[in-house]
C-alpha positions in Angstrom: -115.9 -135.3 8.2 -117.2 -131.7 7.8 -117.8 -130.5 11.4 -119.9 -127.6 10.3 -122.5 -129.8 8.7 -123.1 -132.2 11.6 -126.7 -132.7 12.8 -127.7 -131.0 16.0 -129.4 -132.9 18.8 -132.0 -130.5 20.0 -133.7 -132.9 22.4 -131.1 -132.5 25.1 -131.5 -128.7 24.9 -135.3 -129.1 25.2 -134.9 -131.4 28.2 -132.4 -129.0 29.9 -134.7 -126.0 29.4 -137.8 -127.9 30.6 -136.0 -129.1 33.7 -134.6 -125.7 34.5 -138.2 -124.4 34.4 -139.3 -127.4 36.5 -141.9 -128.3 34.0 -143.3 -131.8 33.4 -143.7 -133.2 29.9 -147.5 -132.9 30.4 -147.2 -129.2 31.1 -145.1 -128.6 28.0 -147.6 -130.7 26.0 -150.5 -128.6 27.2 -148.7 -125.3 26.5 -147.5 -126.4 23.0 -150.5 -128.4 21.8 -148.1 -131.4 21.1 -148.5 -134.8 22.6 -146.5 -136.1 25.6 -145.2 -139.2 23.6 -144.0 -136.9 20.8 -142.2 -134.6 23.3 -140.6 -137.6 25.0 -139.4 -138.9 21.6 -137.9 -135.4 20.8 -136.1 -135.2 24.2 -134.7 -138.8 23.7 -133.6 -138.0 20.1 -136.0 -140.6 18.7 -137.9 -137.9 16.7 -136.8 -134.7 15.1 -139.3 -131.8 15.4 -140.3 -129.9 12.3 -139.5 -126.1 12.4 -143.2 -125.4 13.3 -143.1 -128.0 16.2 -139.8 -126.7 17.5 -141.3 -123.2 17.5 -144.3 -124.5 19.5 -142.0 -126.2 22.0 -139.8 -123.0 22.3 -142.9 -120.9 23.0 -144.0 -123.3 25.6 -140.6 -123.1 27.2 -140.4 -119.3 27.0 -137.6 -119.2 24.6 -137.0 -119.3 20.8 -136.3 -122.1 18.3 -133.0 -120.3 17.5 -131.9 -120.4 21.2 -132.8 -124.1 21.5 -130.8 -124.8 18.4 -127.9 -122.8 19.7 -127.9 -124.8 22.9 -128.2 -128.1 21.1 -125.5 -130.8 21.3 -123.8 -131.8 18.1 -124.8 -135.4 17.1 -121.2 -136.4 17.0 -120.6 -140.0 17.8 -116.8 -139.9 17.7 -114.6 -137.0 18.8 -110.9 -137.3 19.2 -108.9 -135.1 21.5 -105.2 -135.4 20.7 -102.6 -135.2 23.5 -101.1 -132.0 22.0 -104.5 -130.3 21.5 -104.0 -127.0 23.5 -107.4 -125.7 22.7 -108.9 -127.9 25.4 -106.6 -126.6 28.2 -108.5 -124.8 31.0 -105.6 -123.0 32.5 -102.8 -123.1 35.0 -102.3 -121.8 38.6 -100.3 -118.8 39.5 -97.9 -119.0 42.4 -98.6 -122.0 44.8 -97.9 -124.7 42.3 -98.3 -125.1 38.6 -101.0 -127.3 37.1 -102.8 -127.7 33.8 -106.4 -128.9 33.4 -107.2 -130.4 30.1 -110.7 -131.4 29.0 -110.9 -134.8 27.5 -114.5 -134.4 26.2 -115.6 -131.4 24.2 -118.9 -129.7 24.3 -122.0 -130.1 26.5 -122.5 -133.9 27.0 -123.6 -136.4 29.6 -120.1 -137.0 30.8 -117.2 -134.7 31.7 -113.6 -135.9 31.8 -110.6 -133.8 32.7 -106.9 -134.5 33.1 -105.1 -132.7 35.9 -101.3 -132.4 35.5 -99.3 -131.3 38.5 -100.9 -129.9 41.7 -104.0 -127.8 42.1 -105.7 -125.9 44.9 -105.6 -128.7 47.4 -107.7 -126.7 49.9 -110.6 -126.7 47.5 -113.4 -129.1 48.5 -115.6 -130.7 45.9 -119.1 -132.0 46.2 -120.4 -133.1 42.8 -124.1 -133.8 42.3 -123.4 -137.0 40.4 -120.8 -139.8 40.6 -117.1 -139.2 39.9 -114.2 -141.5 39.2 -110.6 -140.5 39.8 -107.8 -142.4 38.0 -104.1 -141.8 38.6 -102.1 -142.2 35.3 -98.8 -140.9 36.7 -97.3 -140.1 40.1 -99.4 -140.1 43.3 -102.2 -138.1 45.0 -103.9 -138.1 48.4 -107.7 -137.8 48.5 -109.7 -137.0 51.6 -113.3 -138.2 51.4 -115.9 -138.9 54.1 -113.4 -138.3 56.8 -110.9 -140.9 55.5 -107.6 -140.3 53.6 -106.7 -142.4 50.6 -103.2 -142.5 48.9 -103.5 -143.3 45.2 -100.6 -144.2 43.0 -100.2 -144.9 39.3 -103.0 -147.2 38.1 -105.3 -146.7 41.2 -108.9 -145.6 40.7 -111.2 -144.1 43.3 -115.0 -144.0 42.8 -117.1 -141.5 44.7 -120.9 -141.5 44.6 -122.7 -138.2 44.0 -122.8 -135.8 47.0 -119.6 -137.1 48.7 -117.5 -134.1 49.8 -113.8 -134.6 48.9 -110.5 -132.8 48.3 -107.3 -134.0 46.8 -103.7 -133.0 46.3 -100.8 -134.2 44.2 -97.9 -135.7 46.3 -95.6 -135.9 43.3 -94.7 -132.8 41.1 -95.8 -134.3 37.8 -98.8 -136.2 38.9 -101.5 -136.9 36.3 -105.1 -137.6 37.4 -108.0 -138.2 35.1 -111.3 -137.2 36.6 -114.5 -138.5 34.9 -117.9 -137.4 36.2 -121.5 -137.6 35.1 -122.4 -134.0 34.0 -124.2 -131.8 36.5 -127.2 -131.2 34.2 -128.0 -135.0 34.2 -130.4 -136.3 36.7 -128.4 -139.4 37.6 -129.5 -139.2 41.3 -132.9 -139.8 42.7 -134.5 -136.4 43.5 -138.1 -135.4 44.0 -139.6 -133.2 41.3 -140.6 -133.3 37.6 -138.8 -135.8 35.4 
């Protein structure tokens, strides 16, 4: 597969920009002269806008068609991240304990997945907007969530709903934890405001 020739999914970029501006589909339709059903189809990848329509949408969103295309997701249905792929490593700690964070999903998608190997900043508290799943693939970790402590060993999975404050630490030097979360830009929680 030639990765440079893949189709871009501009709908997700349009939706992100519209939501950032807190605009409804109706407001964008009024500004662009395009219909609400058409804009909905574009955002949901059921219709591809012509260059002229994309320019109208971009103008309505205070940006350019080029910027929307640059922010578009590749329409990749299969993406393999190999175990030895170092291009997806996010870094390692200095001093207090070594760790590596490896992304298991490339690009800007609806789901994020990372593998933590070793310890990390156990004092850091997380509060993710959307749901998160933690799965221990090697070793053991302790998780503190909602005032309770949980000890997880190899094969254990902990699911936390969005908004739950939590922190965790490895209790074994070579612990491996896979963390999967709904991406922050996805409205997976009920919130007031434009949809």
